[in-house]
N, C-alpha and C positions, 0 to 999 in steps of 0.2 A: 554677519548679521544678512548683514547684503547677499554674500554668498552663498551661506547656508538656504536662503529664499530662492536663490535663484536657480541650482541643484532642484530643493520642490517641486519651482515649477519649471522644471525644463521637459517641453516635450518629444526630447529625439536621445537617442545613446550619445549621437553627435555629438549632438548640442551641452551633457555636459563633458564629455571627455576633450569640448575647450574647454567651460569653464576649470577643469581642474588642470589641462595648463599653464592656462592663464597666473592661475591662485596657487602653482606649487609651494611658491615658501611659505604661502602662509593655511592649507592648509591640515584642518587642524585632524582629533581625529574623530571626532562629530561629524567636520562637514566626509570626512571619507567614509562611516556609513552610511552615514545617509548621501552621499554618491554612490557607494551598488547595492544601496538595495535600493535606490530608486531606477535605476540600471538595469536593475534582477528584474523589476516588475514592467520594466517599459520593454525588453526585448518579450515579457509572457506575455506583454500581451499581445503584439507583435505575431505570437505566435497563435494565440489565440484565433487572429484574423484571418488566418492562411489558412487556417483551418485542421489550425496543429502540425501542420506541415514545414517543415525546417530542414535550414542546412547547418546542422547542428552540430554535426564536424566543422567545416568553413566558416560558422559563425564564430564557435569557439575559438578556433584557430586564428583568424583575423583579429578578436581581440588579444588575444597572451600575445598574438606580435605589433602587435600597438603599441608604440611608445607615450604614451599617455596612459593606457593602462598598468602598463610597468609602476607609473607613481602612485598610483594610488594599491600598490602589493607593497610598496620599499614605506607610505604611508601607516603602511599595518602592521610591517615588521616594526620602524622603527620609535611607534609609540602603544606597541603593541602590551605595555603592562597598564597605558589609562585609560583599554575598555570591562568596560562593566558587563557585569554575567552578563545579559541582553543581548548589545553590544554582539561582545563576541558569539554570540550561538548565529545572529541575525546575521552577519559576516559570514559565520557557513552553509549559513539559509542561502543569504543570495548568492554566493559561489552557486551550490548545487541549483537553485533556480536557474541560474543564467548558462545550466552546462556545462560547464567550465572548469576543469581544472584547472589551479590555480600551480601547482607541482609540492612531491609531498615536504616538502621544505615546509610552506607556508603550511598545509594542513597540520602540522605536527607542533607547529609554532600553535596557532589556533588551536590545537586539541589542548596541548601541554596549560593553556593560559589559562583554558577552561577547567580543568582539572585542578589549580590553585584555586579555584576561587570557589568547588566546594561547596560549602551549604548558600549561598548565594546566588545558586542557582535553580531557578525554579522546576519547575515539570514541566512548561512549554519548553524550553530552554533546551534539557535537554532532546526532548523528540525533534525541535529543531534539527537539533544538532545529528540524532540519529541516523534522522532522517537525510541530512547531508550527506551523510556519510556512504548510507544502501547509495545516493543520484550520485554520487562522485568515487563511486569503486573504491571508497579509500578506506581496509584495514586496521583500527590502530589497537594496538595491543590487548588483548585479554584483558589484562586487568585494567588499562585507561575504562578501559566500555561497564566493570565490573564496576569502578569507583561512581561513573557518573549515573551510570543506572540509581544505585544504593541509595545518588543525593536526591533524586526524582524520585522515588520510594516517602523516603524522607519529607521530603514536600508534599505528599501527595491527598494529606487533607484539606490541602488552599487551590488541590487543578479543578478547569472546571473536564468537564468529564471529556469535552470534542478534544480538547491535550490528553489526555492520559485513553484517550484509545490512539489516537495517531503516536507513540509511546511506544504500547505494546506493538504493534504496527512498523513502527521501523523499525523492534528492539528481531523481530520476526523479520526483516528485508539484511537488519548488518547479518545475522547470525548469533545476534548473543544468548547465550542462553540462562536466563536470570534467573536465580534461585527458590526454590520452590516458596518459601516463608513471604515470599518477594509480589510473589504470584499470588496470594493467601490476602497479603493488603492489600492488593492493589483492585481485589476481586470485591473485599470488606465494602471497601470506598466510593464506586461504580454499584453494591447493592443498598447502601446505603443513600444514594441521588437515583434510584429504580425509576425513580415519578415523569427523571427528566431526559432518560437517557431519547434520543430519536431513534426510529430505525432504522437507518444506515449506519451510529454508532451501536449502535447496540450487533448488527451483527459483522459492524469490524471485531469489541471488544470479545467477544465469543467465537468470531476463527485464531484468531492472535493467538488468545490463550488458550485453544489447541495447537498451533502449530509453532505453538513454546510451550508443548510436551505434558503442558498442564491443564486436566480433567475438572473446570470449573466445578463449585461444589450444586451437590442438588439442588440448593437454593438458587441460583444463578441460571440454570439448567431449566427447573420452571417457571421461572421470573421471565424470560427468553418465551420459552412455549407461552404464556396468558399474557405476551405484551402483541407476540403477533397474529392469536388467535382475537383478541379485541380492539387491535391496529393492525390488520388486517391489509386494508388501504395504505400505509404508511409505508410500508416494502415495496420496496426498487422491486424490481425479477430479481437483476442480480441479489439486491438486500436476502428476497427467500433461497436462490442457489447459495448463498455461502455460505446461511443457517443452515438449511438443510447439510451439506456438505462437514458443517461442524455436528452438528447434530452425530452422519454417518463414525465421523473421528472420530469422536467422544462416546464414540457404545451405549449411545442413547434416544431411544427411540420414541417422535414427540409424538402427542394424547391424541389419540382417535380424530376426535371435531378438529383439531390444525391439517390435519395428513389430509383430512376430506374438505377443506378449502385450501389446500394448496394442486389438489389434482381435478378441484372443479373448477382452478381457474385455467389448467392446463387443459381443460377438455378443452371449456369452450374458450378460452386464448390463442391458441400453440398458435398462431401468427405474430401474434405482439412480443415474443421470446427468441432473443441474439439465440443464435447459434450453443456456444458454450452454456449457456441458462438452462436451459431447457438437456441439453444433456449429464449437467449435471446434475441437475432433478431430477430427470429419469432415473440416472446413475443413485445416486443415492436411494430414491423411495426401492428400488431394484435389491440393493443392500442391506436393508432394512428390512427386509422381507415383506413388503410392505408390495401390491400390485397396479404397479403406472398404467398399462391398460395396452392389450395388442395394437389399436391401433393406435397410443403414443406409439410405441417403439418405432410400427411401421414408418407410419409420416415423421419420425428424426434420418429411417434409416433410407428412405427414399430421396429425406430433401440429402443426403448425403451420396448417395448413386448417383442425383439429378449432376452436383454439381463439386466435385470431388476436391479440387483445388481449395474448396472451403472449407474442405472436414481436417484436421488436425490427427495421425495414427490416435495417438489417444484417442480420443472421440471416438472415433471406430472403433478404439478395440473393448472402448464402455458399454458401448451401446450394446454394442457382440456377448458382451457378459452379463449387460441385462436382460438381455437374449438370455441365455440359460441357464438365470437363477430363477430366472418364470415361469420356467419353459418351454415357453413359444416358440414356433420357428422361424429366423429369421427368410429370407429370399436369398435363393443363388446369388444370384447381382449384386446384395450387402454384404456378404462371404468372402468374394470371392475381391470384391472393396477393401473390405478391411485389412486380407493377408496381400493385397499391392500394398495396400498404406501399412505393414506389418513388417518388411522381410526381415530384415534385424527383431532375432527373437528372448526374451528372456523366458524363466521357468515359470510367470508368471502369464505371459500374452501366448507364449507354445501348451497351455494348456489346456486358454480357453479355445487356441483355433485347433484343437484336437477333439476339442470336443464335437458329439455324431449331436446331428440330432435329427 
């Protein structure tokens, strides 16, 4: 109990590693799980205090080479059958949060144990595991992902929306291809709790469905449209860009009222948008045959010409394509920039660059 409290109250990773070394013979599965999670949260806090700047590779390498960390890894291996569903997913999550891949043998062991727990896994457990897989660039066998996913869907009725949104987003990142019936079940669960879905969750769920190759049912498309209209102030610029992209990819044009609200926001607060978001919004509008306004296209193009290092090849190409779709004519300087950024062309980019204005 004293060791458990000591780990919980530790103020640094070093302090925890010292406790682990001193208590190696008494380290049970609870101590191990607590130590891993506490270390992960401390490392996350340190990264945030540095404004996101971190020596990811060096930090992870130093930890993996530390003999005290090896004690924790061995403790996990020797006590694997004692970890319950929460602890198993939590260990995977902790490794990912530390940005520290412990090796495929240990990841295989943890993942295999997770599968053996079956329906004991909650939806949030599976969501955390999927997130860890994507962060650690670990690719379990497709059958393993399928089995974990089915368990998550089985328990979806008691899951909160945040966990469901995380599950969908992580499925996209892992490359898992869920069955259509499972996605229908999830969409029905989300609609049942739609009033409690936040703006960010709505955006995450919507774009994740589309990226998983699933066009949401009309009821959900209308629900997103209505929520954006009625609670537009709760949607960040990023949320708006994501939702418009999802509408575009789902080949569903939102209502005129919502489009008018979005255009008004762009026209009056252009400078408040981050580059990637304004590109996404203008491009999506143009692709849905909605005029984003030549003034907005010119402002975006001029920004790219003035700060060429901050714009991407794809971003510049998308704005040029928006000019093509709307019939407006871009400046020669911008066309030159797009050509310079897209020296290696494919069928799509070649066709856009050859367009005669």
